[in-house]
C-alpha positions in Angstrom: 5.0 -63.6 -28.5 7.9 -65.5 -26.9 6.7 -68.6 -25.1 8.4 -70.8 -22.7 6.8 -73.9 -21.2 7.5 -75.9 -18.1 8.5 -78.9 -20.2 9.9 -78.8 -23.7 7.3 -79.9 -26.2 4.6 -80.2 -23.6 1.1 -79.8 -25.0 -1.3 -77.7 -23.1 -4.0 -80.3 -23.5 -1.9 -82.7 -21.4 -2.1 -80.4 -18.5 -5.8 -79.7 -18.9 -6.4 -83.4 -19.1 -5.2 -83.7 -15.5 -7.9 -81.2 -14.5 -10.8 -82.9 -16.2 -12.8 -85.7 -14.6 -12.4 -89.1 -16.2 -16.1 -90.0 -16.7 -17.7 -88.6 -19.8 -20.8 -87.6 -17.9 -18.8 -85.5 -15.5 -16.8 -83.9 -18.4 -19.9 -82.5 -20.0 -21.0 -80.8 -16.8 -17.5 -79.5 -15.9 -17.3 -75.8 -15.2 -13.8 -74.4 -14.8 -13.0 -71.5 -12.4 -10.0 -69.4 -13.3 -8.5 -67.0 -10.7 -6.3 -64.2 -12.0 -3.9 -61.9 -10.3 -1.2 -59.4 -11.5 2.4 -58.6 -10.5 4.4 -55.5 -11.4 8.1 -54.8 -10.7 8.7 -52.6 -7.7 8.5 -49.3 -9.6 6.1 -50.4 -12.3 8.6 -49.5 -15.0 9.9 -52.9 -16.3 7.1 -55.5 -16.5 3.5 -56.4 -15.8 2.5 -60.0 -15.5 -1.1 -61.3 -15.3 -1.6 -65.0 -14.6 -4.2 -67.3 -13.5 -4.9 -70.9 -12.3 -7.7 -73.1 -13.6 -9.6 -75.8 -11.9 -13.1 -77.2 -11.1 -14.9 -76.2 -8.0 -14.1 -79.4 -6.1 -10.4 -79.1 -7.0 -10.3 -75.6 -5.6 -12.1 -76.8 -2.5 -9.3 -79.3 -1.8 -6.8 -76.5 -1.8 -8.8 -74.0 0.3 -9.1 -76.1 3.5 -5.4 -76.7 4.1 -4.7 -73.1 3.1 -7.2 -71.9 5.8 -5.5 -74.2 8.3 -2.1 -72.5 7.6 -3.6 -69.1 7.9 -4.9 -70.1 11.4 -1.6 -71.8 12.3 0.5 -68.7 11.6 -2.2 -66.3 12.7 -2.3 -64.2 9.5 -5.4 -63.0 7.7 -4.2 -63.7 4.2 -1.0 -65.0 2.4 0.8 -63.0 -0.2 4.1 -64.3 -1.6 6.0 -61.0 -1.7 5.1 -60.2 1.9 6.3 -63.6 3.0 9.6 -63.2 1.2 10.4 -59.7 2.6 8.6 -59.8 5.9 6.0 -57.2 4.9 2.3 -56.8 5.4 1.0 -59.7 7.5 4.6 -60.7 8.3 5.7 -57.3 9.5 5.2 -58.4 13.1 6.3 -60.8 15.7 7.3 -63.7 15.5 8.3 -63.1 11.8 10.0 -59.7 12.2 11.2 -57.4 15.0 10.0 -53.9 14.3 13.0 -52.2 15.9 15.8 -54.7 15.5 17.2 -56.5 12.4 15.6 -59.8 11.7 17.3 -62.8 13.2 18.4 -66.0 11.5 15.6 -67.8 13.4 13.0 -65.4 11.9 14.4 -65.9 8.4 14.1 -69.7 8.9 10.5 -69.2 10.1 9.6 -67.2 7.0 11.2 -69.9 4.8 9.1 -72.5 6.6 5.9 -70.5 6.1 6.6 -70.1 2.4 7.3 -73.8 2.0 4.1 -74.8 3.8 2.0 -72.7 1.5 3.9 -73.7 -1.5 3.3 -77.4 -0.8 -0.4 -76.8 -0.7 -0.2 -75.4 -4.3 2.0 -78.2 -5.6 -0.3 -80.9 -4.0 -3.4 -79.4 -5.6 -4.8 -80.4 -8.9 -4.9 -76.9 -10.5 -2.6 -75.5 -13.1 -2.0 -72.1 -14.7 -0.3 -69.7 -17.0 1.3 -66.3 -17.0 1.4 -63.5 -19.6 4.0 -60.7 -19.3 4.2 -57.3 -21.0 7.6 -55.5 -21.0 6.6 -52.0 -20.2 9.3 -50.3 -22.2 8.3 -52.2 -25.3 4.6 -51.5 -24.6 5.4 -47.7 -24.4 7.2 -47.9 -27.7 4.3 -49.6 -29.4 1.6 -47.4 -27.7 3.5 -44.1 -28.5 0.4 -42.1 -29.6 -2.9 -41.5 -27.9 -4.6 -43.3 -30.7 -2.5 -46.4 -30.3 -2.7 -46.4 -26.6 -6.5 -46.3 -26.9 -6.4 -49.4 -29.1 -4.5 -51.1 -26.3 -7.3 -50.2 -23.9 -5.3 -47.4 -22.4 -3.2 -49.6 -20.2 -0.9 -52.6 -20.5 -3.3 -54.3 -18.0 -5.9 -54.6 -20.9 -3.8 -56.5 -23.4 -2.2 -58.6 -20.6 -5.6 -59.6 -19.3 -7.0 -60.1 -22.7 -4.3 -62.5 -23.8 -4.5 -64.4 -20.5 -8.2 -64.9 -20.8 -7.8 -66.0 -24.4 -5.1 -68.5 -23.5 -7.3 -70.0 -20.8 -10.2 -70.4 -23.2 -7.9 -71.9 -25.8 -6.5 -74.4 -23.2 -10.0 -75.4 -22.3 -11.1 -75.8 -25.9 -8.3 -78.2 -26.7 -9.8 -80.7 -24.4 -13.5 -80.0 -24.3 -15.7 -76.9 -24.7 -16.8 -76.2 -21.2 -17.7 -72.9 -19.5 -14.9 -70.9 -17.9 -15.7 -68.4 -15.2 -13.2 -65.6 -14.6 -12.4 -64.2 -11.2 -9.9 -61.3 -11.0 -8.3 -59.6 -8.0 -10.2 -56.4 -7.4 -8.7 -53.2 -8.9 -11.2 -50.5 -9.5 -9.1 -48.7 -12.1 -8.9 -51.8 -14.3 -12.3 -53.4 -13.8 -14.0 -51.4 -16.6 -11.4 -52.6 -19.1 -11.7 -56.2 -18.1 -15.5 -56.0 -18.5 -14.9 -54.7 -22.0 -12.6 -57.7 -22.8 -15.1 -60.1 -21.3 -17.9 -58.5 -23.4 -15.9 -58.9 -26.6 -15.0 -62.5 -25.8 -18.7 -63.2 -25.2 -19.8 -62.2 -28.8 -20.3 -64.5 -31.7 -17.2 -63.1 -33.4 -15.0 -64.8 -30.9 -14.4 -68.5 -31.6 -14.5 -69.2 -27.9 -17.7 -67.4 -27.0 -19.6 -70.5 -26.2 -17.1 -71.2 -23.4 -17.2 -67.8 -21.8 -18.8 -67.8 -18.4 -19.2 -65.0 -15.8 -16.6 -62.5 -14.7 -16.4 -61.1 -11.2 -13.9 -59.2 -9.1 -13.0 -59.9 -5.5 -10.4 -59.1 -2.8 -7.5 -61.6 -2.6 -7.0 -60.7 1.0 -10.2 -62.6 1.8 -10.5 -64.9 -1.2 -8.1 -67.9 -1.0 -7.9 -69.0 -4.7 -6.7 -65.5 -5.6 -4.0 -65.9 -3.0 -3.0 -69.1 -4.7 -2.8 -67.3 -8.1 -0.7 -64.6 -6.4 2.1 -67.1 -5.8 2.2 -68.3 -9.4 2.1 -64.8 -10.8 4.7 -63.5 -8.4 7.2 -66.2 -9.3 6.4 -65.8 -13.0 7.0 -62.1 -12.9 10.4 -62.7 -11.1 11.3 -65.2 -13.9 10.1 -63.1 -16.9 11.7 -59.9 -15.4 15.0 -61.8 -15.3 14.5 -63.2 -18.9 14.2 -59.6 -20.2 17.7 -58.9 -18.8 19.2 -62.3 -19.7 17.3 -64.6 -22.2 19.3 -67.5 -20.8 18.3 -66.9 -17.2 17.3 -70.0 -15.2 14.2 -70.0 -13.0 14.3 -69.5 -9.3 13.9 -72.6 -7.2 10.2 -71.9 -6.6 9.5 -71.3 -10.3 11.3 -74.5 -11.2 9.2 -76.4 -8.8 6.0 -75.0 -10.3 7.3 -76.2 -13.7 8.4 -79.6 -12.4 5.1 -80.2 -10.6 3.1 -79.3 -13.7 1.5 -76.3 -12.1 2.2 -73.9 -15.0 1.6 -74.8 -18.7 2.4 -71.5 -20.4 4.7 -68.6 -19.8 4.6 -65.9 -22.4 6.2 -62.5 -23.1 4.3 -60.1 -25.3 7.3 -58.5 -27.0 7.3 -55.6 -29.4 6.6 -57.7 -32.5 3.6 -59.2 -30.9 2.3 -55.9 -29.6 2.5 -54.4 -33.0 0.7 -57.4 -34.5 -2.0 -56.9 -31.8 -2.3 -53.3 -32.8 -2.6 -54.1 -36.5 -5.4 -56.7 -35.8 -7.2 -54.1 -33.7 -7.1 -51.6 -36.5 -8.4 -54.1 -39.0 -11.4 -55.0 -36.9 
């Protein structure tokens, strides 16, 4: 699995150390909440990325209140990065876009200001995350029979979510064994598979089982931490999609900021070799 980090040689424990309280008594009681979202390319033919952000309840609370203020300021019900970039959804209306006429330069500047305001909330907060991508062409090559596809859970969402959850548990274990709660954006077609992954992680056979907390599914249109995760995953998907085309591709400005501000500690592509290894390990179990 190809892995790129936001800083060369950066250890994941350094980032998680930022998230943990300094007092030992607080460390023992710490419970992390991880919020996951997914991002596909436009036609769902190139890549799927699942990513999440991890933090304690009070750290998430410090992000939620300024986020709510921005929602009220711009009179939108929720924030989604792709909609803000292309004036869709909540931004497909005045003053962000004219329905009948082409967008003006003033409207473009307004959208840029909106994106910057929400981005600053993320970079100021004490939460960090990761992203796992699956190139869909390589997934289809690895899952080229019904039997193999079944071992992958029937969908690239399964392995992507599985690896993302494992990576979060591993990151937590490198600092201290605390409970990790998983909150996913609600997608009815994938919930059953994620419940299977969670059940497997919560067995004694998994070295992280003592850290596995609850798993729930909610709607990111009404749940702010999932909207925060949406921005990280959207930028990670843009970056990884470009890396598939050009391994030397540089991050977009937004992605570079997430790296520079230490808001992402792992970016991974599950390429063909890794997918085949995952398939072999599933067969041996």
